[in-house]
C-alpha positions in Angstrom: 10.1 42.3 16.0 11.4 39.0 16.3 15.0 37.8 15.3 15.7 33.9 14.6 18.9 32.7 14.5 18.8 28.8 13.3 21.8 26.0 14.0 22.4 22.0 14.1 22.9 21.5 9.9 25.6 19.5 9.1 26.6 16.8 6.5 25.2 13.6 7.7 25.0 10.2 6.1 21.9 8.9 5.1 19.8 6.9 7.3 21.5 9.6 10.5 20.1 12.4 12.2 20.4 15.6 13.1 18.7 17.8 15.2 18.3 21.5 14.6 17.4 24.2 16.6 15.8 28.0 16.1 16.6 30.5 18.5 14.2 33.8 19.1 14.8 37.3 20.5 12.0 39.0 21.8 9.4 38.2 25.0 6.7 37.2 23.0 8.0 34.1 22.1 4.8 32.5 23.1 2.4 34.2 21.6 4.0 32.7 17.8 2.8 29.7 16.0 6.3 28.4 14.2 7.1 26.5 11.5 10.6 24.7 9.8 10.8 25.0 5.9 13.3 23.8 3.9 14.5 25.4 0.0 16.7 22.8 -1.9 19.0 24.4 -5.0 16.8 25.1 -8.0 13.4 24.3 -6.3 10.7 26.3 -4.2 10.6 26.5 -0.4 8.4 24.2 0.5 6.7 23.4 4.2 8.2 20.5 6.2 6.8 20.9 9.9 4.4 23.4 11.8 3.5 23.9 15.5 1.3 26.0 17.3 2.0 28.2 20.0 1.6 26.1 23.2 3.0 23.1 21.5 -0.4 21.4 21.2 -0.4 21.3 17.7 1.5 19.5 15.7 2.2 19.2 12.0 4.5 18.0 9.3 4.5 17.2 5.3 3.9 13.7 4.1 7.3 13.3 3.2 8.3 13.8 6.8 6.2 11.7 9.1 7.4 9.3 11.0 10.7 10.6 10.4 10.5 14.2 11.9 9.5 15.8 15.3 9.3 19.6 15.9 8.5 20.7 19.2 9.3 24.3 21.5 10.7 25.1 24.5 8.8 28.5 25.8 11.2 29.5 28.4 14.3 29.2 26.2 12.1 31.0 23.3 13.7 27.8 21.1 12.0 25.8 18.4 13.7 22.1 17.5 13.3 20.2 14.8 14.5 16.1 15.5 15.2 14.7 12.2 15.8 11.0 11.8 16.2 8.4 8.7 17.4 11.5 6.8 17.9 11.2 3.4 19.4 12.1 0.6 16.2 13.6 -0.6 16.5 15.7 2.7 19.6 17.9 2.0 18.7 22.1 2.0 18.6 24.7 3.9 16.3 24.8 6.6 14.3 27.9 7.9 12.5 28.2 11.1 9.7 31.1 10.8 7.5 32.7 13.0 4.0 33.9 13.1 1.0 34.9 14.4 -1.2 32.3 12.7 -0.9 28.0 12.3 0.0 27.3 8.9 2.0 25.5 6.6 2.1 28.5 3.8 5.3 30.4 3.6 3.1 33.8 3.6 1.7 33.1 6.2 4.4 33.7 7.9 5.8 37.2 9.5 9.8 36.0 10.9 11.9 34.2 8.4 15.9 32.9 10.0 18.4 32.9 7.5 19.1 28.9 8.0 21.3 26.2 8.4 22.8 24.4 5.5 21.4 19.9 5.8 23.4 18.0 3.5 22.2 14.1 3.4 24.9 12.3 1.7 24.4 8.3 0.1 
């Protein structure tokens, strides 16, 4: 069992930056691939970024490439999402997720955090 708790969301102006963190419980953190997903009001949840168990492989959605960076610290059981050059369309609830498969599909993830709100004003 893995419990995930996100933090770092908030209100920011367009062009600004935020850094999301997701802290995990348990001793098997390094055995999980991790992902960030987001869901805006009235929209389906969408993939944002993923990172492999060792951190050697990462992948981002086209909509955030060049602006968002995912990283992990297995010693601290934490995954991060650095978000730069934020746009109003990035406004959403951001969730981190853990799973056995390095995947961009939300159905491949077994554990989810409750989410943190990111609001970008124009």
